[in-house]
C-alpha positions in Angstrom: 107.4 99.8 82.0 105.5 99.4 85.4 107.3 98.7 88.9 106.7 96.3 91.8 107.4 98.0 95.3 109.3 95.2 97.5 108.4 96.1 101.0 110.7 94.3 103.7 109.1 93.4 107.2 111.0 96.4 109.6 109.6 99.0 106.5 105.9 97.5 106.9 106.5 98.5 110.6 107.9 101.5 110.2 104.8 102.5 107.4 102.5 101.4 110.0 101.8 98.0 109.7 101.7 97.1 112.7 100.2 100.1 114.1 97.0 98.5 116.4 94.7 101.6 116.3 95.0 102.1 112.2 94.6 98.3 112.0 91.6 98.3 113.9 90.6 101.3 111.6 91.2 99.1 108.6 89.0 96.3 109.7 86.2 97.9 110.6 85.8 99.8 107.3 86.7 96.3 105.7 83.5 94.8 108.0 81.4 97.5 106.3 82.7 97.1 102.7 82.2 93.1 103.0 78.7 93.9 104.0 78.2 95.8 101.1 79.6 93.6 98.5 82.6 95.2 98.1 84.6 92.6 99.7 85.2 89.2 99.6 87.4 86.3 99.9 87.0 83.0 98.3 88.0 79.6 99.8 91.7 79.0 100.5 93.6 76.4 98.6 97.1 74.6 99.6 99.4 72.5 98.5 101.7 70.3 100.9 105.4 70.8 101.3 107.9 67.3 101.4 108.4 68.2 104.9 106.1 66.6 106.9 102.8 68.2 107.8 104.4 71.2 105.9 102.0 73.1 103.7 101.8 76.4 101.5 98.3 78.3 102.0 96.9 80.8 98.9 94.8 83.3 100.7 92.7 85.5 98.2 90.7 88.5 99.0 89.4 91.9 97.0 89.1 94.8 99.1 87.2 97.9 97.3 86.9 101.6 98.3 89.8 103.2 99.4 91.8 99.9 99.6 91.6 99.6 95.6 93.0 96.2 96.0 93.1 92.0 95.0 95.8 90.1 96.6 97.0 86.8 97.4 98.9 85.9 100.7 100.9 82.8 100.0 102.2 81.6 103.5 104.2 78.6 104.1 103.7 76.5 107.5 106.9 74.6 108.4 106.3 72.9 111.5 109.2 70.3 111.3 111.4 72.4 109.4 113.7 73.2 112.5 116.1 74.9 110.5 116.2 78.6 112.4 113.4 80.1 110.1 109.9 81.3 111.7 107.6 78.5 111.6 105.0 80.2 109.3 106.6 82.5 106.7 103.9 85.2 105.0 104.2 87.3 101.5 101.4 89.3 100.2 101.2 90.5 96.6 98.9 92.9 95.8 97.2 94.4 92.8 94.7 97.3 92.3 91.3 95.8 92.3 89.9 98.3 89.4 92.8 97.4 86.5 94.5 94.8 87.5 98.1 95.8 87.9 100.6 94.3 90.2 101.6 97.1 92.5 103.8 95.4 95.8 104.9 92.5 97.4 105.1 92.9 101.0 106.8 90.6 103.8 103.3 90.1 105.6 103.8 87.6 108.7 103.1 90.8 111.1 100.7 92.3 109.5 98.6 89.0 110.3 99.4 89.1 113.6 98.5 92.3 113.6 95.1 91.9 111.9 94.2 89.4 114.5 94.8 91.3 117.6 92.7 94.3 116.1 89.6 91.7 115.5 89.9 90.7 118.9 89.8 94.5 120.0 86.9 94.6 118.1 85.3 91.8 119.1 86.5 92.9 123.0 84.7 96.2 122.8 81.8 95.2 121.3 80.9 91.5 122.4 82.3 91.4 126.1 79.3 91.1 128.3 81.1 93.7 130.9 83.4 96.3 130.4 87.2 94.2 130.3 88.7 95.1 133.5 91.0 91.9 134.3 92.4 90.0 131.5 94.2 86.6 131.5 96.7 86.3 128.3 97.6 82.4 127.3 100.6 82.3 125.1 104.1 84.2 124.4 104.5 83.9 121.1 104.3 86.3 117.8 100.2 86.5 118.3 100.4 86.8 122.2 102.9 89.6 121.7 101.0 91.6 119.3 97.3 91.0 121.6 99.6 92.5 124.2 100.2 95.6 122.4 96.7 95.7 121.2 95.6 96.1 124.8 98.0 98.5 125.6 97.2 100.7 122.9 93.4 100.0 122.8 92.4 99.4 126.9 94.6 101.9 128.9 92.2 101.4 131.2 92.3 98.0 132.6 93.3 97.0 136.1 95.3 93.9 135.2 96.8 91.7 133.2 98.0 88.4 133.8 100.3 86.4 131.5 101.2 83.2 131.3 103.1 80.6 129.0 104.7 77.1 129.3 108.1 78.1 128.5 109.0 81.1 131.3 111.9 82.6 129.7 109.5 83.3 126.4 107.0 85.1 128.8 109.8 87.6 129.9 111.3 87.6 126.8 107.4 88.9 126.1 107.2 91.3 129.0 110.6 92.8 127.9 110.2 93.3 124.5 106.8 95.2 125.1 108.4 97.7 128.1 106.4 100.3 129.8 102.7 99.1 130.2 99.8 101.4 131.4 98.5 98.9 134.0 100.5 96.0 136.2 101.0 92.5 134.6 101.3 89.5 136.4 103.4 86.5 135.0 102.1 83.0 136.4 104.3 79.8 136.8 101.6 77.3 136.2 98.0 77.1 133.7 96.2 76.0 137.0 97.3 78.8 138.9 96.7 81.5 135.9 92.8 79.8 135.3 92.3 80.4 139.5 92.5 83.8 139.2 90.0 86.1 139.1 89.7 87.3 135.6 86.5 88.3 133.3 88.5 88.1 129.6 90.5 85.1 129.0 92.4 85.5 125.1 94.6 82.1 124.5 96.6 82.4 121.8 98.7 79.0 122.1 99.3 76.2 119.6 98.1 74.0 121.9 96.5 71.0 120.2 94.1 69.6 122.9 91.7 71.2 125.1 92.2 72.6 128.1 89.7 75.1 128.7 86.8 73.4 130.1 83.1 74.4 130.8 84.1 75.8 134.2 86.0 78.5 132.9 82.5 79.7 131.0 81.1 81.8 133.1 78.6 84.9 133.8 79.5 88.4 132.9 82.8 86.2 131.0 84.3 86.5 127.4 86.3 83.6 126.1 88.7 84.3 123.1 89.9 81.7 121.3 92.7 83.0 119.1 95.2 79.7 118.6 94.1 76.1 117.5 92.3 73.7 119.5 92.5 75.4 123.4 88.4 75.0 124.1 86.7 72.2 124.8 83.5 71.1 123.1 81.7 71.4 126.3 83.0 74.6 127.0 81.5 75.9 123.8 78.1 74.4 124.3 78.0 75.8 128.2 78.3 79.3 126.3 74.9 81.9 126.4 76.4 83.9 123.3 79.1 82.2 120.6 80.3 84.8 118.3 82.9 84.4 115.0 84.8 86.8 113.1 83.1 84.9 109.7 81.4 81.8 108.8 82.5 80.4 105.5 83.8 77.4 103.6 86.6 77.2 106.0 83.8 75.5 109.0 84.4 72.1 106.7 88.2 72.1 107.0 89.3 74.4 109.5 91.0 72.9 113.2 89.8 75.6 115.4 88.0 74.1 118.0 84.5 75.5 117.1 84.6 74.1 113.3 85.9 70.4 114.6 82.6 70.8 116.6 80.8 71.9 113.8 81.7 69.2 111.9 81.5 66.4 114.6 77.6 67.2 114.9 78.2 69.6 117.9 77.2 72.9 116.7 75.3 74.8 113.7 75.6 78.1 112.2 72.0 78.6 113.4 73.5 78.5 116.8 76.4 81.4 116.0 74.7 84.8 118.2 77.2 87.3 115.9 79.6 87.7 113.7 81.7 90.7 112.7 79.3 92.3 110.6 76.3 91.8 112.9 79.1 93.8 115.8 80.2 96.7 113.5 76.6 96.9 111.1 73.8 95.9 113.5 75.5 97.0 116.3 74.5 93.2 118.1 75.9 93.4 121.9 75.8 90.9 124.4 73.5 90.9 127.6 76.4 91.9 131.0 74.9 88.6 132.4 76.0 86.3 129.7 78.9 83.9 128.8 80.5 84.9 125.7 82.7 82.2 123.5 84.3 84.3 120.5 86.2 82.1 117.6 88.6 83.7 115.9 89.4 82.1 112.4 91.5 84.9 110.8 90.0 86.4 107.9 92.6 87.4 105.3 90.4 89.8 103.5 92.1 91.8 106.5 95.5 90.8 105.7 94.7 92.7 102.0 93.5 95.8 103.4 96.2 96.6 105.8 98.6 95.2 103.0 96.7 98.0 100.8 97.1 100.7 103.2 100.8 99.5 103.5 101.2 99.8 99.8 99.8 103.3 99.5 101.8 105.0 102.4 105.0 103.6 100.9 103.9 105.0 97.3 103.6 108.6 99.4 106.7 108.0 101.4 108.7 106.7 97.9 109.7 103.7 100.1 110.9 99.9 99.3 112.7 98.8 96.3 111.4 99.3 93.0 111.3 95.8 90.9 110.9 96.5 87.0 107.9 94.4 85.3 108.1 94.2 81.8 105.1 93.5 80.0 104.9 92.5 76.7 102.2 95.1 74.8 100.2 94.1 71.7 
């Protein structure tokens, strides 16, 4: 009889699932595996919920190497639920890549935020036209919190991080949870004030459905990083000297991200893309100091599977989690 190890969100965190440096290392290694053909992710699929605008997505991937995992992240997006639970709820099921045996089931919402921030760290380290000194962070939700934690871990030498959110109390709560940070922070009360500040890197982690980052914010030596939904105008993207993405795949035909909406509208082609993560990690592509750079983060689920596999392996080493028995009829 085999067993499936179940891990709660707090156990995932305790096992290093939200550690920014471990996540960064996992992302880099997975990018290398993808280039070698040892990691892959097919197109996502989804079913609709009965609730308005609700969908549940199945995001599959295989990651070889030491991760040795196949898996699926099953994520319910519940924008109209209003039941006190998160709008997005994710579980990840893992099987071994070599023999297919089920090994773990994890609550994985925090893994998604952590890997997204790790990808942003990679882009900021390798695609920024200048070493980042002053960051403007927009948003105060799960992604913004993960990015603030990532910046503290990966960029302690920053001069300042300015923060804005449309709900000031949420911003206060985020900074309170963050505790002591290695650089000063400034809480900005209006988006106009925020965008007028002196910054070299803009990180947008909002849920905006209409663009509010226009072409005037694309300037030489600046990097605009879009993590959220539809925050950057087509005109702003077109003005950037270099467009960098985490990846380009079938999702360009359906994703609501600004860049892919622009692609479907005929305003952008894949040929205009300057680099993806593999170009940064494997090919050592770098922006020139005077470039204006726009980075679009779609969110690649192959990294979720890599992080989940590393956490599951650590759980096995430490014997953490609940063992759920699996019974199979053997012929």
